[in-house]
KESE-998109 format. One record per atom (N, C-alpha, C, O): residue in three letters; x, y, z. Coordinates in steps of 0.001 Angstrom, whole numbers, plus 500000, padded with zeros to 6 digits. Example, Ala and Ser with C-alpha at 12.3 -4.5 7.8 and 13.67 -1.06 7.14 Angstrom:
# residues 2
ALA513190494310507800ALA512300495500507800ALA513200496700507800ALA514236496681508465SER512850497750507080SER513670498940507140SER512900500030507870SER513409501138508039
# end
This chain:
# residues 309
MET500840498812500000MET500000500000500000MET500881501246500000MET502058501180500355LYS500310502373499604LYS501022503641499622LYS500746504370500938LYS499635504325501466ALA501773505039501455ALA501636505776502707ALA502619506933502722ALA503683506863502108ILE502259507994503424ILE503142509143503637ILE503826508956504983ILE503178508958506029ARG505165508792504940ARG505903508505506170ARG507067509489506349ARG507543510120505406ILE507493509580507609ILE508713510333507921ILE509711509379508569ILE509335508451509285HIS510994509629508301HIS512084508852508892HIS512956509714509796HIS513892509220510425GLU512644511000509854GLU513366511941510702GLU512486513168510908GLU511516513375510179PHE512831513979511905PHE512101515213512138PHE512536516283511150PHE513664516274510659GLY511613517213510864GLY511935518301509963GLY510685519003509484GLY509640518937510133GLY510787519677508348GLY509652520365507752GLY508916519444506787GLY509169518240506765PRO508004520002505987PRO507238519186505043PRO508107518393504071PRO507650517396503511ASP509353518819503862ASP510235518121502921ASP510617516721503380ASP511100515932502569VAL510414516379504676VAL510765515030505139VAL509636514035504890VAL509815512840505125LEU508474514498504418LEU507374513599504096LEU507706512824502824LEU508057513409501800GLN507588511497502906GLN507930510648501776GLN506751509729501443GLN506147509138502338LEU506428509614500149LEU505418508656499684LEU506110507328499432LEU507008507240498595GLU505692506286500160GLU506371504997500089GLU505369503855499919GLU504182503988500220ASP505880502745499433ASP505111501495499378ASP505498500653500572ASP506671500327500757ILE504497500292501401ILE504753499495502594ILE503713498383502698ILE502746498353501937GLU503917497484503631GLU502989496376503839GLU501684496864504472GLU501682497804505267VAL500585496218504112VAL499301496517504741VAL499349496030506191VAL499682494868506423PRO499029496874507175PRO499077496430508573PRO497952495445508871PRO496942495409508168GLN498137494653509912GLN497133493667510310GLN496568494027511683GLN497321494362512598PRO495236493958511828PRO494625494369513102PRO494821493336514203PRO494819492130513958LYS494990493843515426LYS494987492977516606LYS493545492668516997LYS492608493076516311ALA493372491947518103ALA492044491451518471ALA491033492568518687ALA489851492398518387ASP491493493730519215ASP490570494829519518ASP490622495928518463ASP490161497043518708GLU491176495626517294GLU491357496634516255GLU490616496261514973GLU490172495128514789VAL490499497262514090VAL489945497037512759VAL490926497563511718VAL491716498468511988LEU490863496985510533LEU491615497489509392LEU490655498282508522LEU489648497756508050ILE490978499561508315ILE490120500449507528ILE490771500727506178ILE491949501075506105LYS489998500571505122LYS490405501081503815LYS490131502577503842LYS488979503003503917VAL491191503369503780VAL491079504807503951VAL490547505458502671VAL491110505290501590TYR489454506198502821TYR488935506989501700TYR489466508419501749TYR489744509018500710ALA489605508965502960ALA490100510339503092ALA490640510557504496ALA490250509886505452SER491548511516504587SER492079511991505864SER492110513513505786SER491612514082504814SER492676514182506776SER492800515632506678SER493981516124507488SER494525515406508328VAL494365517355507223VAL495540517967507834VAL495134518673509129VAL494084519310509199ASN495982518549510147ASN495774519225511422ASN497064519907511860ASN498147519465511474PRO496977520980512662PRO498192521645513143PRO499152520708513863PRO500364520917513830VAL498614519665514521VAL499489518748515245VAL500404517987514297VAL501471517537514715ASP500015517828513020ASP500879517149512051ASP502242517836511998ASP503285517203512160ARG502203519147511768ARG503443519908511630ARG504293519793512884ARG505514519656512803LYS503644519848514053LYS504383519813515308LYS505017518450515550LYS506144518369516039ILE504302517379515211ILE504867516037515372ILE506007515821514383ILE507056515289514745VAL505798516236513133VAL506832516085512110VAL508089516868512493VAL509202516421512216ALA507923518024513123ALA509053518857513524ALA509720518387514813ALA510771518903515192GLY509109517404515493GLY509662516930516755GLY509263517756517954GLY509856517627519025GLU508248518615517784GLU507840519508518863GLU506857518871519839GLU506521519477520857ARG506395517665519547ARG505468516972520441ARG506043515654520929ARG505303514741521294GLU507376515559520933GLU508027514312521283GLU507754513904522728GLU507668512715523033GLU507619514894523622GLU507366514568525027GLU505980513957525214GLU505814513002525973LYS504986514512524520LYS503607514013524654LYS503349512799523768LYS502671511856524175PHE503897512833522553PHE503667511751521594PHE505010511225521092PHE505431511579519991PRO505691510387521879PRO506995509861521459PRO506897509172520100PRO505981508387519854THR507846509475519227THR507785509022517845THR508723507840517616THR509882507858518031ARG508200506815516949ARG509017505687516522ARG509072505713515002ARG508048505562514335PHE510263505903514458PHE510418505969513004PHE510493504567512396PHE510960503634513051PRO510036504411511146PRO509306505407510344PRO507869505544510839PRO507286504590511353LEU507305506743510679LEU505959507036511159LEU505087507498510006LEU505457508405509261THR503921506867509862THR502914507333508913THR502096508421509593THR501585508209510693ILE501964509582508958ILE501264510700509582ILE499794510719509135ILE499366509900508322GLY499026511688509697GLY497622511859509333GLY496682511327510394GLY496476510117510491TRP496095512237511210TRP495330511777512361TRP493848512120512270TRP493232512593513225ASP493302511863511088ASP491856511820510846ASP491626510703509856ASP492454510470508975VAL490509510007509990VAL490220508966509000VAL488723508869508748VAL487907508968509664SER488389508672507479SER487052508249507072SER487251507148506050SER487991507316505080GLY486588506020506268GLY486789504895505369GLY485851503745505679GLY484820503929506327VAL486211502558505215VAL485362501375505322VAL486159500228505943VAL487309499992505574ILE485547499524506879ILE486214498414507561ILE486384497234506603ILE485430496793505962GLU487632496727506520GLU487935495565505678GLU488217494310506504GLU487948493194506059GLN488759494498507704GLN488986493374508615GLN488670493830510030GLN488745495019510342ALA488316492873510885ALA488052493196512282ALA488630492105513168ALA488518490918512863GLY489256492522514278GLY489789491561515235GLY488684490760515900GLY487520491159515878ASN489047489635516488ASN488025488726517025ASN487357489232518292ASN486379488639518747GLN487864490317518876GLN487203490901520044GLN486286492073519680GLN485620492626520556VAL486243492453518414VAL485427493591517986VAL483980493146517850VAL483675492204517120ARG483089493834518561ARG481681493433518588ARG480748494478517974ARG479670494122517497ASN481125495732517972ASN480197496797517596ASN480275497200516128ASN479491498030515669PHE481217496617515391PHE481382496981513985PHE481534495721513155PHE481937494670513653SER481199495853511862SER481270494725510939SER482043495118509693SER482184496302509389ILE482538494129508979ILE483193494388507700ILE482196495075506771ILE481049494649506641GLY482654496138506133GLY481789496912505244GLY481199498155505864GLY480625498982505155ASP481327498312507192ASP480816499524507846ASP481649500741507437ASP482878500679507406ALA480972501838507125ALA481637503115506866ALA481815503820508210ALA480838504083508911VAL483064504126508568VAL483378504625509899VAL484305505835509817VAL484869506146508768TYR484442506510510969TYR485390507618511056TYR485949507704512467TYR485373507157513407GLY487083508399512609GLY487682508539513930GLY489029509213513852GLY489468509636512783ARG489690509310515012ARG490996509936515113ARG492016508936515639ARG491973508571516814PRO492940508486514778PRO494010507618515274PRO494829508336516344PRO495003509553516287PHE495326507584517312PHE496139508192518362PHE497474508637517773PHE498115507854517073PRO497916509878518037PRO499096510414517355PRO500413509704517652PRO501401509961516964LYS500468508815518653LYS501693508051518878LYS501813506896517894LYS502876506287517775GLN500719506591517184GLN500708505447516286GLN500585505914514838GLN500353507092514566ASN500744504969513920ASN500678505308512509ASN499319505883512141ASN498282505427512621GLY499346506910511265GLY498139507632510903GLY497551507210509574GLY497846506136509050ALA496703508091509040ALA495813507736507934ALA496178508368506598ALA495376508322505666PHE497373508961506477PHE497834509363505150PHE498364508096504475PHE499561507965504218ALA497464507185504200ALA497809505856503709ALA496560505205503125ALA495441505673503337GLU496769504125502391GLU495621503437501784GLU494884502551502784GLU493712502229502591TYR495584502157503863TYR494955501358504917TYR495445501832506275TYR496558502341506406LEU494603501657507280LEU494920502076508646LEU494388501040509625LEU493268500551509480VAL495196500712510618VAL494739499906511749VAL494450500847512912VAL495256501723513223ILE493292500664513557ILE492888501534514653ILE492031500735515633ILE491334499802515234LYS492083501101516913LYS491253500431517907LYS489777500705517634LYS489407501819517266ALA488948499703517811ALA487511499868517590ALA486902500874518555ALA485862501462518260SER487531501077519693SER487029502038520687SER487273503482520279SER486807504399520955GLU488003503702519173GLU488341505057518740GLU487595505476517482GLU487935506495516881ILE486574504705517067ILE485834505026515852ILE484332504966516107ILE483874504479517140ALA483584505475515138ALA482116505391515147ALA481656505307513697ALA482427505578512776LEU480403504931513501LEU479844504976512166LEU479869506408511662LEU479522507330512401LYS480274506608510414LYS480388507959509872LYS478999508581509718LYS478008507858509617PRO478916509915509699PRO477632510569509414PRO477084510086508066PRO477827509968507092ARG475800509813508023ARG475188509281506801ARG474994510355505732ARG474957510049504540SER474870511613506159SER474440512672505254SER475575513336504479SER475319514172503613ILE476823512979504776ILE477952513599504088ILE478883512505503565ILE478835511364504025ASP479731512870502596ASP480628511885501995ASP481908511748502806ASP482085512415503825HIS482798510874502343HIS484029510604503080HIS484936511828503131HIS485614512051504134ILE484958512620502065ILE485820513804502059ILE485394514774503148ILE486234515263503903GLN484102515057503240GLN483623515946504301GLN483822515322505678GLN484200516004506630THR483562514010505773THR483696513333507059THR485129513377507575THR485350513495508780ALA486104513284506674ALA487505513292507098ALA487904514595507761ALA488903514642508479ALA487138515659507531ALA487427516950508165ALA486936517016509606ALA487208517991510306VAL486212515987510058VAL485505516095511334VAL486282515609512555VAL486330516346513540PRO486900514413512565PRO487241513777513841PRO488083514601514809PRO487589514969515875LEU489341514904514474LEU490197515575515446LEU489669516960515797LEU489588517319516972ALA489312517736514781ALA488814519098515039ALA487472519064515765ALA487251519833516701GLY486583518179515338GLY485275518088515971GLY485361517623517413GLY484697518176518290LEU486181516606517660LEU486355516119519031LEU486976517184519925LEU486579517344521080THR487955517914519385THR488597518971520174THR487594520053520549THR487563520506521693ALA486775520467519590ALA485767521493519872ALA484730520978520857ALA484367521681521800TRP484258519773520651TRP483213519189521510TRP483699519061522946TRP483028519512523873GLN484860518448523131GLN485367518222524482GLN485821519519525137GLN485674519688526347GLY486377520443524339GLY486796521722524900GLY485630522535525427GLY485718523128526502LEU484539522567524675LEU483376523360525082LEU482589522699526205LEU482180523367527154PHE482376521386526101PHE481393520745526977PHE482002519909528100PHE481508519958529227LYS483051519149527830LYS483668518354528890LYS484501519236529811LYS484378519148531033PHE485342520080529238PHE486234520923530035PHE485642522312530278PHE485819522880531356GLY484944522861529289GLY484394524205529411GLY483045524278530098GLY482631525359530518LYS482339523145530225LYS481041523084530909LYS480044524098530352LYS479229524640531099LEU480101524358529053LEU479255525388528451LEU477787525002528514LEU477415523874528190GLU476959525949528936GLU475517525739529059GLU474749526755528217GLU475289527786527813LYS473509526450527968LYS472625527360527244LYS472562528715527953LYS472432528785529176GLY472655529790527162GLY472572531139527701GLY473890531720528168GLY473965532919528439GLN474932530909528270GLN476229531435528683GLN476926532127527510GLN476591531916526345LYS477904532957527864LYS478662533704526855LYS480016533026526658LYS480751532796527618VAL480337532706525399VAL481595532046525081VAL482346532852524035VAL481765533318523055LEU483647533008524256LEU484540533680523309LEU485477532629522730LEU486189531949523468ILE485474532497521399ILE486273531488520714ILE487360532184519902ILE487065532926518966HIS488615531941520265HIS489738532538519542HIS490172531616518403HIS490253530399518575GLY490449532205517240GLY490822531398516087GLY489624530684515501GLY489689529498515177ALA488522531419515366ALA487229530799515074ALA487060530333513631ALA486119529594513340SER487934530738512729SER487752530355511323SER488513529103510937SER488379528630509809GLY489311528550511845GLY490098527359511545GLY489321526071511732GLY488103526086511914GLY490036524955511686GLY489377523654511768GLY488588523462513048GLY487400523142512995VAL489225523650514204VAL488532523494515484VAL487520524610515679VAL486399524366516127GLY487910525832515345GLY487039526980515565GLY485719526890514839GLY484685527268515391THR485727526391513596THR484471526308512840THR483496525331513485THR482285525553513462PHE484019524251514059PHE483137523336514787PHE482690523943516107PHE481530523799516493ALA483602524623516807ALA483248525213518095ALA482133526242517945ALA481216526276518766LEU482195527074516920LEU481127528043516666LEU479785527350516507LEU478790527759517106GLN479761526302515699GLN478499525627515413GLN477978524860516624GLN476774524863516879PHE478859524207517372PHE478431523497518582PHE477871524477519612PHE476833524217520221ALA478557525598519804ALA478115526575520802ALA476779527193520405ALA475925527428521260GLN476594527456519118GLN475323527988518640GLN474205526975518838GLN473105527336519257TRP474479525717518541TRP473489524651518768TRP473111524562520245TRP471952524304520573LYS474074524772521131LYS473817524679522568LYS472960525832523069LYS472362525741524141GLY472895526926522298GLY472127528087522738GLY472945529105523482GLY472398529894524253ALA474263529109523267ALA475141530083523920ALA475150531391523141ALA474738531446521982ASP475627532441523797ASP475917533713523139ASP477345533604522628ASP478284533604523424VAL477524533511521309VAL478793533096520716VAL479539534290520127VAL478997535028519304ILE480786534472520556ILE481668535520520042ILE482901534838519471ILE483462533938520096GLY483323535262518287GLY484502534673517673GLY485494535718517238GLY485109536814516830THR486786535388517320THR487822536253516761THR488416535581515536THR488579534362515495ALA488739536397514534ALA489315535904513285ALA489942537084512560ALA489832538224513010SER490597536812511442SER491122537899510618SER489971538627509943SER488873538084509822GLY490223539859509503GLY489158540698508959GLY488408540083507799GLY487197540269507681ASP489110539342506927ASP488435538768505766ASP487618537528506099ASP486953536969505226ASN487662537095507354ASN486863535936507772ASN485704536303508697ASN485003535414509180LEU485491537577508949LEU484449537970509904LEU483055537612509427LEU482263537065510194ASP482740537910508170ASP481423537549507639ASP481238536033507647ASP480154535526507933PHE482309535329507329PHE482258533865507304PHE481904533293508670PHE481022532438508762ILE482569533743509737ILE482283533148511043ILE480896533558511550ILE480290532830512336LYS480390534713511109LYS479000535069511439LYS478023534112510775LYS477016533734511373GLN478313533724509551GLN477435532823508811GLN477320531458509479GLN476280530806509389ILE478395531021510155ILE478357529659510704ILE478139529608512211ILE478175528524512795GLY477909530769512868GLY477545530651514271GLY477916531778515204GLY477434531807516336ALA478756532711514778ALA479151533796515681ALA478083534876515721ALA477689535401514680ASN477613535210516920ASN476717536353517079ASN477473537669516994ASN476911538697516616GLN478748537628517348GLN479617538796517272GLN480962538334516749GLN481501537329517213ALA481515539070515773ALA482800538709515171ALA483785539850515378ALA483464541009515112ILE484982539524515852ILE485993540518516178ILE487242540272515335ILE487731539145515248ASP487748541328514722ASP488961541268513908ASP490174541255514836ASP490523542279515422HIS490816540091514968HIS491897540005515953HIS493156540763515535HIS494054540960516352ASP493233541188514279ASP494384541960513827ASP494228543466514082ASP495221544171514265ASN493002543951514093ASN492771545394514153ASN491868545849515302ASN491641547046515474GLU491355544899516085GLU490488545244517217GLU490968544503518463GLU491477543386518371ARG490806545117519598ARG491165544476520866ARG489899543911521494ARG489003544646521910PHE489852542595521549PHE488624541949522033PHE488295542351523456PHE487121542381523825GLU489316542666524282GLU489046543036525671GLU488368544397525787GLU487821544729526839ASP488401545184524718ASP487665546451524709ASP486224546278524243ASP485425547210524335MET485887545082523741MET484588544857523119MET483754543796523828MET482565543647523547VAL484370543067524735VAL483704541935525377VAL483969541976526876VAL485053542360527315GLN482968541576527656GLN483160541455529097GLN482200540401529646GLN481267539976528964ASP482443539989530885ASP481578539029531589ASP481376537742530800ASP480256537249530667VAL482478537207530278VAL482432535956529521VAL482463534774530492VAL483216534781531465ASP481646533770530222ASP481647532557531048ASP482781531613530663ASP483367530949531518LEU483085531559529358LEU484090530628528865LEU484858531255527712LEU484266531804526783VAL486191531167527781VAL487040531462526632VAL487617530138526141VAL488206529383526915PHE487443529866524853PHE488027528688524227PHE489189529185523376PHE489000529776522313ASP490382528930523868ASP491603529527523316ASP492328528530522419ASP492810527497522885LEU492400528850521124LEU493098528012520157LEU494385528663519676LEU494990528204518707ILE494812529740520352ILE495958530529519902ILE497078530547520930ILE498231530287520587GLY496754530852522199GLY497751530868523254GLY498521532181523337GLY498157533173522705GLY499593532166524130GLY500456533330524248GLY499743534546524795GLY498979534458525756GLU500005535692524166GLU499426536959524605GLU497903536927524567GLU497245537517525424THR497341536236523573THR495883536149523472THR495301535473524702THR494276535907525228GLN495948534421525158GLN495485533724526358GLN495561534637527582GLN494622534697528376GLN496672535341527732GLN496840536223528890GLN495808537344528882GLN495205537633529915ARG495601537971527744ARG494634539061527637ARG493208538578527885ARG492356539352528324SER492950537321527609SER491604536778527781SER491162536767529233SER489966536797529524LEU492133536723530152LEU491779536693531573LEU491016537946531995LEU490282537926532983ALA491188539031531249ALA490538540300531601ALA489047540311531262ALA488317541171531753VAL488579539373530432VAL487183539425529989VAL486318538342530622VAL485112538294530383ILE486926537471531427ILE486188536355532020ILE485668536745533390ILE486401537321534194LYS484415536438533661LYS483834536745534970LYS484430535828536040LYS484848534715535718PRO484481536262537300PRO484955535392538377PRO484155534088538400PRO482928534099538311GLY484858532981538519GLY484217531677538472GLY484126531109537062GLY483674529979536873GLY484558531893536064GLY484518531439534686GLY485693530542534344GLY486519530212535195ARG485746530155533070ARG486753529186532647ARG487482529661531395ARG486919530351530545LEU488746529272531308LEU489527529426530085LEU490076528046529743LEU490879527486530490VAL489645527510528625VAL490077526195528169VAL490928526391526920VAL490530527107526000THR492096525759526885THR493017525981525777THR493529524670525209THR493675523683525930THR493801524668523907THR494398523516523246THR495915523631523200THR496591522720522723VAL496454524742523691VAL497900524933523735VAL498343525009525199VAL497610524574526088MET499513525547525451MET500036525577526811MET499212526508527710MET499045527681527375PRO498687526009528856PRO497996526882529815PRO499035527631530645PRO499427527190531725ALA499472528776530114ALA500685529419530622ALA500467530401531766ALA501438530878532354PHE499225530712532092PHE498989531807533044PHE498086531347534201PHE497137532035534577LYS498401530185534746LYS497551529613535787LYS497551530442537068LYS496515530557537722ASP498681531015537435ASP498738531819538657ASP497875533070538519ASP497137533422539439GLN497964533739537376GLN497136534916537138GLN495660534543537117GLN494819535277537637ALA495351533406536519ALA493960532956536474ALA493426532682537877ALA492293533039538202LYS494243532054538694LYS493822531724540059LYS493532532988540857LYS492581533031541637GLU494350534012540661GLU494128535281541353GLU492783535896540986GLU492166536582541801LYS492335535654539772LYS491072536203539288LYS489909535230539481LYS488798535481539014HIS490173534118540172HIS489151533089540407HIS488609532544539081HIS487406532361538897ILE489550532294538173ILE489240531717536859ILE489935530369536761ILE491093530236537154GLN489234529368536239GLN489838528056536038GLN490455528003534641GLN489756528148533638LEU491767527795534585LEU492500527702533321LEU492982526267533148LEU493659525723534021GLU492634525664532031GLU492966524259531823GLU493311524002530361GLU492637524495529457GLY494369523225530140GLY494712522757528808GLY494328521297528652GLY494217520569529639PHE494127520869527419PHE493726519476527197PHE494109519030525794PHE494365519845524909THR494141517720525618THR494291517093524304THR493083516195524084THR492783515351524929ALA492393516358522982ALA491176515600522727ALA491472514105522595ALA492538513701522131GLN490510513309523011GLN490578511857522866GLN489469511396521920GLN488419512030521818SER489720510287521235SER488750509771520276SER487857508740520958SER488254507591521147TYR486650509160521323TYR485685508294521988TYR484495508047521061TYR483980508968520427THR484079506802520998THR482943506457520137THR481717507288520475THR481039507780519573ALA481423507452521751ALA480207508169522146ALA480224509615521660ALA479203510123521197ASP481371510280521760ASP481463511662521290ASP481319511735519774ASP480629512612519255LEU481965510820519069LEU481847510784517611LEU480402510541517189LEU479938511113516203GLU479693509699517927GLU478286509431517608GLU477431510688517788GLU476558510971516967GLN477684511436518857GLN476907512667519073GLN477183513695517980GLN476268514361517495ILE478449513815517598ILE478797514753516536ILE478157514335515220ILE477623515175514496ALA478207513045514904ALA477578512554513679ALA476080512843513677ALA475510513178512639GLY475448512714514835GLY474024513012514933GLY473708514464514649GLY472722514769513978LEU474544515370515157LEU474329516793514887LEU474508517104513403LEU473783517928512846ILE475471516448512770ILE475672516645511331ILE474466516121510555ILE473939516809509681ASP474035514913510872ASP472922514309510127ASP471602515037510351ASP470700514960509517ASN471485515742511472ASN470269516507511751ASN470372517964511312ASN469480518764511593GLY471451518307510629GLY471555519619510010GLY472026520745510899GLY471942521909510507PHE472526520432512096PHE472989521491513001PHE474436521906512734PHE474838523023513060VAL475203521014512148VAL476639521230511978VAL477051520769510585VAL476582519745510089SER477942521551509959SER478493521174508657SER480008521350508684SER480491522399509109PRO480772520346508239PRO482214520528508134PRO482551521597507096PRO481831521773506113VAL483644522301507325VAL484122523308506374VAL485415522788505751VAL486413522600506447VAL485395522559504444VAL486560522051503718VAL487028523127502750VAL486270523563501883SER488272523553502899SER488786524630502057SER489523524122500836SER489604524828499830ALA490066522904500899ALA490814522354499772ALA490856520837499881ALA490828520283500980VAL490923520172498734VAL491040518715498667VAL492233518385497777VAL492277518787496614LEU493198517652498324LEU494389517267497578LEU494571515754497632LEU493969515078498467SER495397515233496745SER495641513803496688SER496687513380497713SER497382514220498285LEU496795512079497940LEU497818511547498840LEU499208511939498348LEU500094512240499149GLU499393511933497048GLU500693512307496478GLU501042513759496765GLU502217514124496760ASP500036514593497015ASP500254516018497293ASP500205516332498783ASP499923517468499165ALA500475515342499627ALA500399515543501080ALA501351516641501545ALA501009517427502428ARG502533516698500959ARG503493517739501344ARG502912519125501058ARG503021520032501882LYS502301519278499897LYS501678520551499537LYS500522520870500481LYS500336522025500863ALA499742519850500861ALA498614520056501774ALA499088520555503129ALA498482521457503707GLU500172519973503642GLU500721520409504922GLU501236521842504836GLU501051522628505765GLU501878522181503730GLU502371523547503549GLU501217524537503486GLU501296525623504060LEU500144524166502791LEU498973525030502680LEU498350525279504047LEU498017526415504384SER498192524222504831SER497581524352506154SER498450525174507093SER497929525904507937SER499764525066506958SER500670525746507893SER500664527260507738SER501192527971508593LYS500070527761506651LYS500019529206506445LYS498965529888507312LYS498927531115507403HIS498096529074507957HIS497105529568508920HIS496065530504508295HIS495439531290509006HIS495878530429506987HIS494882531280506348HIS493697530465505808HIS492772531030505225THR493727529154506000THR492657528321505468THR491423528387506360THR491528528495507582ARG490263528320505733ARG489018528191506479ARG488719526704506650ARG488712525943505682GLY488474526306507891GLY488165524913508106GLY489389524029507834GLY490485524308508320LYS489189522955507047LYS490194521918506910LYS490661521710505471LYS489934521959504510VAL491916521239505364VAL492464520745504110VAL492385519230504162VAL492895518606505092VAL491739518633503152VAL491475517191503151VAL492398516476502172VAL492707516990501097ILE492830515287502564ILE493607514397501689ILE492663513307501175ILE492144512510501956LYS492448513280499872LYS491597512253499250LYS492466511060498870LYS493422511198498107VAL492131509899499401VAL492911508696499138VAL492245507833498069VAL492925507307497189VAL490927507685498137VAL490179506898497144VAL489338507846496317VAL488622507410495416
# end
């Protein structure tokens, strides 16, 4: 089978298209024929060696931590899925990913794909959708009527977070570049702030939850807009815990996990018309290096998808 692998850390130039053996599933795993995957910011960080402490890398490594495809084999302990099922999920980043024609993954990390969208759209969902879902609801405890500020709202995670928060009935505020303000309003932001030319702390106050996808100065400045007892949940380093504690704000970082139950809930929202994946570009497996370069420019709306079949 064909797969995109790395044999050393570096930039997109270390990605190599190779012919390798089809992996075989263990008792609790399934073998998926990959139809599509997608690019995530964590790809670049793992390839560069910046996530070695959290996700130790064993070379050679197949990258790509989203999958949509069809089960071809199942281990003898797998009970909830059958050969021929169309499924989706997020492979664990310590293991081989889905920029390949086949992927082995634990059955506990997948769910049946949404029925209403194709594999290309579905491949944009798992990692970004799970991150948004768990950030808002598991860690952020977001409830109907609360005010949430989402930083980086036009990207992969942000586009899902806007739609999930709107579905929940929250008052949704998003920050993005000026040319994306109308876009984020269309998909769920009640208020859109230009993070390049406007200071959100001058425009927002008494926020219940900040969902921070940027970090650094943005995270620190966010503490000024959160009400006492509120939360700041981040996908990057939670760098200002002492300042947050002084303001009676809970600051927490997290890494999303691939749970069947969460994937099922997300698929239900998609099939019922509450949420739609945003795909900005579709490239072939052979163009994986170009796809990673495109995503790394941070100007894409939603996700860049790798079409395998």
